[in-house]
C-alpha positions in Angstrom: 37.4 16.6 22.2 35.5 19.6 20.7 32.7 21.4 22.4 29.3 21.5 20.6 28.4 24.7 18.9 26.4 26.6 21.6 25.3 29.3 19.1 22.7 27.0 17.5 19.4 27.4 19.3 17.6 24.6 17.5 17.7 22.2 14.7 15.2 22.7 11.9 14.4 19.4 10.2 13.2 19.6 6.6 12.2 16.8 4.2 12.6 16.8 0.5 12.3 14.4 -2.4 14.1 13.6 -5.6 11.1 12.7 -7.8 12.5 10.6 -10.6 10.6 10.1 -13.9 10.9 7.2 -16.3 13.7 9.0 -18.2 15.9 9.4 -15.1 15.1 13.1 -14.7 14.5 14.8 -11.3 11.9 17.4 -10.6 13.1 20.7 -9.2 10.9 23.7 -8.1 11.9 27.3 -8.1 11.4 29.2 -4.8 8.8 32.0 -5.3 9.3 35.7 -4.8 8.8 36.9 -1.2 10.4 33.8 0.3 14.0 33.3 1.6 16.3 32.3 -1.3 13.7 33.3 -3.9 14.5 32.2 -7.4 16.7 29.3 -6.4 15.9 25.7 -7.6 15.3 23.1 -5.0 14.0 19.7 -4.3 10.3 19.8 -3.4 9.5 19.4 0.3 9.2 21.3 3.5 9.3 21.5 7.3 8.0 18.8 9.7 5.1 19.8 11.8 4.9 18.9 15.5 4.4 15.1 16.0 4.8 14.4 12.3 7.1 11.6 10.9 9.5 12.7 8.1 7.5 10.4 5.6 4.1 11.8 6.7 5.5 15.4 6.4 6.8 14.7 2.9 3.5 13.0 1.8 1.6 16.2 3.0 4.1 18.6 1.5 3.9 16.9 -1.9 0.2 17.1 -1.9 0.3 20.8 -0.9 3.1 21.9 -3.2 2.7 19.7 -6.2 -0.8 18.3 -6.0 0.4 14.7 -6.2 -0.3 11.7 -4.0 2.6 9.6 -2.8 2.5 6.6 -0.6 5.0 6.7 2.3 6.1 3.2 1.3 7.3 4.7 -2.1 9.7 7.1 -0.3 13.2 5.6 -0.2 15.6 7.4 2.2 18.5 8.6 0.0 20.8 11.0 1.9 20.9 14.0 4.1 22.5 17.5 4.3 23.5 19.6 7.3 23.8 23.3 6.9 24.0 26.3 9.4 21.1 28.7 8.9 21.5 31.8 11.1 20.9 30.8 14.8 19.4 27.5 13.6 20.8 24.5 11.9 19.1 22.9 8.9 18.9 19.1 8.7 17.6 18.2 5.3 16.4 14.6 4.8 16.3 13.7 1.1 14.2 10.8 -0.2 13.9 9.4 -3.7 10.6 8.5 -5.2 9.7 6.9 -8.6 6.0 6.3 -8.1 3.2 8.9 -7.5 -0.3 9.6 -8.6 -1.1 12.8 -10.5 0.8 15.3 -12.6 3.1 17.7 -10.6 2.0 21.3 -10.7 3.7 24.4 -9.3 1.1 25.2 -6.6 3.5 27.0 -4.3 6.6 27.4 -6.5 7.1 29.9 -9.3 8.1 27.1 -11.7 8.9 23.4 -12.1 11.6 21.8 -14.2 12.6 18.2 -15.0 16.4 17.9 -15.2 19.1 15.3 -15.4 21.3 15.2 -12.3 24.3 16.5 -14.3 22.3 19.6 -15.3 21.8 20.5 -11.6 25.4 21.6 -11.3 24.6 24.6 -13.6 21.5 25.7 -11.6 21.4 28.2 -8.7 20.4 26.0 -5.7 20.3 26.5 -1.9 23.6 25.7 -0.1 22.0 22.6 1.6 20.9 21.1 -1.8 24.2 21.5 -3.7 26.1 18.7 -1.9 23.3 16.3 -2.7 23.7 16.6 -6.5 26.6 14.1 -6.7 24.8 11.6 -4.5 21.7 11.9 -6.7 24.0 11.3 -9.8 25.4 8.2 -8.2 21.9 6.8 -7.2 20.5 7.3 -10.7 
């Protein structure tokens, strides 16, 4: 039996979404300058606030980051990733969504890009996002 990693002080839960358009492409956003991992492409989303469900957090984050409205019922749990992040541990919950209102805009990112899942392999992405690419390919 192994002992739990005592160096981790807390788990940071983050939600993200694979927005899928009618052509089977997924929306990625580029992290802006001045933020950790600036310039990397990632799935849109963000951290949960106190007392927030993952779905409510993702609905809020998509409104703040992309200016789109998503119903929680349109968010389908897809997969998750687990990644050490300094003295914290990142738990990334990824949802898939094919229905939203509005046109995504880069409100907090430096750029947006619609890509086929296969194209993601050639992009610089955060370590927690990379293992999700194959699962996204299988889902779409």
